[in-house]
N, C-alpha and C positions, 0 to 999 in steps of 0.2 A: 564528475556530476552527469548526466545527459538527461535532458525532457526530451521528450518525443510525443507525440503525437499519438489515437490510436482511433482507428474509427471498426475496431473487431466488435463483434455483440457481445456479452458478458457471461461467461459459465454461472452454473447456480453458485460456484464457489464463490462468487466475484462482489466485491458489495460496492454496485454504484446502480445508476440507473439508465437502462438501453435506450441510446438514442441523445446521450448528452452526448457533449463534446467533453473531452476530456483529456487532462496533460497527464502522463506518467515521473516518477522519478525513481527513476532506475536506470541496470546497467544491463549491458547486451546491445547486441543489434535487434531485435525485437522486445528488447525490457522482461525479457525474463529473467535475468539473473540475481538474484537478493542484490541488494548494495549497501543496506542500513543497520543496523543493529538495533534494536527494539528500542533502547532509551532512547537515540535518536528522532527514529520515526515517530515518538509519540513528541520526544519537545517540536519538530517540525505540525506534527496535531495538531497540539493545542493553541500554537502562536497561527495558525490559521485555521482552527475550527473549533470542536469539543474536547478532543484529546482521547478517542477513543474510535477504537482502530475498523471497526465495520458498519459508523452511521456515521451520517455529516455529509460536508463538501468535499474534505479529507478521507480517506478513505486504505485501507490496506488490500493488497492485489494477490491473491492467489498462485500462484503460477509458477510453475518451475521449480526452483529452488530460492522463493519466496515463498515459505510457508506455512500452514497456519501454525505450525505446532511447533515454530521456529520464531516467525512473529508474536502470537499472540497465546501458546501456549493453551492453544484451541480454548483460549475464554473470551471473552468481550471486552477485555482491557489488555494493554501492551504485554510481552514480556519482559518486564522489567527487569528483572535480577540476571538475564543474560545477554554474554556478551558476543556473544556468536551472528556473523552479518546472517540475516534470513527475511528482509522486508523492505520491499517495492512498497510505494502510493500513489496514488492517486488525485487528483485533483482535479475535482468538476467544475467548469466553467461556465457554463450555463446560468 
């Protein structure tokens, strides 16, 4: 598991506030590759936050191979029926 600090401005598809200090749970040198299956992302989000991928302190990051279609099935909840790796999470630490 890779934890990394990110200081980039989010694109509109990302679900955290610009200016927040964040940590990402992801894979790869820039954390762009999907690392978790949706069920594991949900479990982490539910333990730390509200269990919703696009709101709260723990959110899903839509970038590269971590996609909305793979992680959330383009809805407001995690795609729990999928066993395909396609999620990264962001934790706001502000």
